[in-house]
N, C-alpha and C positions, 0 to 999 in steps of 0.2 A: 771707211766711207770713201766714195769717189764721185765724180760727176755723174756716173751711171745711176746713182741713187736718186736723181732729181728728174722732175718733169717740167716742161715748159709748153706754153701754147704758141703754136705757129701763127704767123701773121694772118692766116686764113681761118683761125679759130679752132684748129685741131690740136688736141692734147698729144704731145710728143714725149715719149720716154727717151731720155738721153742715152739709155742703154742701147737704143737703136743704132748708136754710133760706135758701139763697142768695136775695138780693134783698129780704130782710125785715130790719127793725130788730129786734134782739134785746136782751132784758134777761136776763142770766145771773145766777142768784141761788143761793147756798148757803143751804139752809133747815134748819129743825129744828122739828118740829111741837109739841114740848113746851117750847120756849124761851119765855121771858117776852116776847120780841119776835115770837112767832108771830101776834100780832094783825095784823101786816103782811100776812098772807095775805089778809085782807079787802080791804085797799087795793090789793094787787097784783091780785086777781081783778077788782075794779072797773076798774082801769087796763086790764087785758087785755080785758075786755068792751067798753070804750070805744074801744080802739085796734086791736083785732084785724083788723077789716075794712079798715084802712088799711095792712096789711102789717106788723103788730107781733106778736111772739111773746115769751112769757116761758118760759125754760127753767130749771126748778128742780132743783137737785141736793141732795137731803137729805144731811146730814152729822151724824155723831155725835161729832165731835172736840172740841166745846166744852161741857164739863160734862155730857156724856152725855145730851143733850136730844133724841136721835133713836135710842132703844135698840131699837126693834122691827125686825122683818123688813121687806123691801121691800113685801110685801103688806099688812102692818100699817100701814106708813107711808102707802101709797096710800089705804087705807081712812080713816085719820085725816084726811089732806089733803082727800080728796073729800067725806067725810061731815061731819066737824066743821068744816072750814074752807071747804068749797064750791069747792075748786080744780078748774078745768077745763083749765088750761094744762098743757103737757107736763111730766111728772115723770120723772126719771132714777133709776137705782139709787143706793143710798147710796154716797157718794163721799168719799174723803179729799181735802181741799183744802189741806192743808199737811203737812209732815213727810216722812219717808222714802218713804211710799206715795202721795205727792201725785199726783193725776191730771195728766197732761201739759197738759190744757186749762187748768187753774188755774195751773200754772207759767207758761204763756204769758200768761194774763190779768194776773197780778201783775207780770210783766216789762214788759208793755205799759202798765200803769197802776199805778205804784208808790203805796204808802201815802202820803197827804198829811196824815194826822192827822185827828182828830175835830174837829167844830165846837164847840170848847170854850166859846165864849160862850153856848151853849145848855145848859140843865140836863142833858139826856140826854148831850150830847157830853162835857161835863165829867165826868159820872158815869162814862161808859165809859172815858174817858182815865184817870181815877184808879183805877178798878176793875182795868183791865189792868196798869197800872204797878205797883200794889200786889200783886195776887194772881197775875198771870201775866206777869211781865216778859219771859219768854222768847217769849211770843206777841207782845208789844208791839214788840219789836225787829224791824227789817227791813221788807220789803215784803209779806210773806205775808198771807193772810187773817187778820183779827183776831178775828172772831166770826161767829155765824150772821147771815144776811141781809145779807152784803156783796153788792153789785150791780155788774155790769159792763155798760155800754151799748155795743152793737155796731152799726155803721152797715150800710147795705144792701150794702156791699162786703166785709163780714166783718171790719172793723177796729175795735179798741177805741177808743172816743171819750171815755169817762168811767168813773170808778169812784166809787161811792157807798157810804159805810160804813153800818153797821147803824142809826145814829142819824139818818140823813138821811130826812126825811119823804118819802113817795111823791109827795105833791102838789108838791114842789119838783123832782122828777125828770120829771114829766109834760111841762112846757114844753120840756125838753131833748129828750125823745123826739119831741115834736111837730115840733121843728125838723128832725129827720132823716127824718120821714115824707113 
């Protein structure tokens, strides 16, 4: 099994076979346009522009499961992502990435790349670790998505090669992507 075995609905309501991305390196991200980490859209867009011609795609899945930071409709989310954040990479419909209505793609991703913890020697990593353990211990437990902007790197054959948590800077992900291109 690989990510190519899954389907997802685009933000415009079209069913997309992820096998349409066969042969590309993918970064699958759960996003939220109102999240304090939404500044990552800028770095993700720069990464996309720099690597796209080499066979790289970012697939963004807006999610409203973490502090309600993606409350709008799909069309509102699309507008915010494109106008406010300048996003040009593919957006999918709002998606649940954990819980009873978990999208099968995210179940697969978290099974293939279990949670390895946050980079606690960094300020952001320690903050996120403390924040979740104190405020949301049920989210912290297990391998599920922990917060907005969790990222999964997929190789050209559709297999998960790495998982990056919300506090991982995009600049540290770029060399890993480059190695797969």
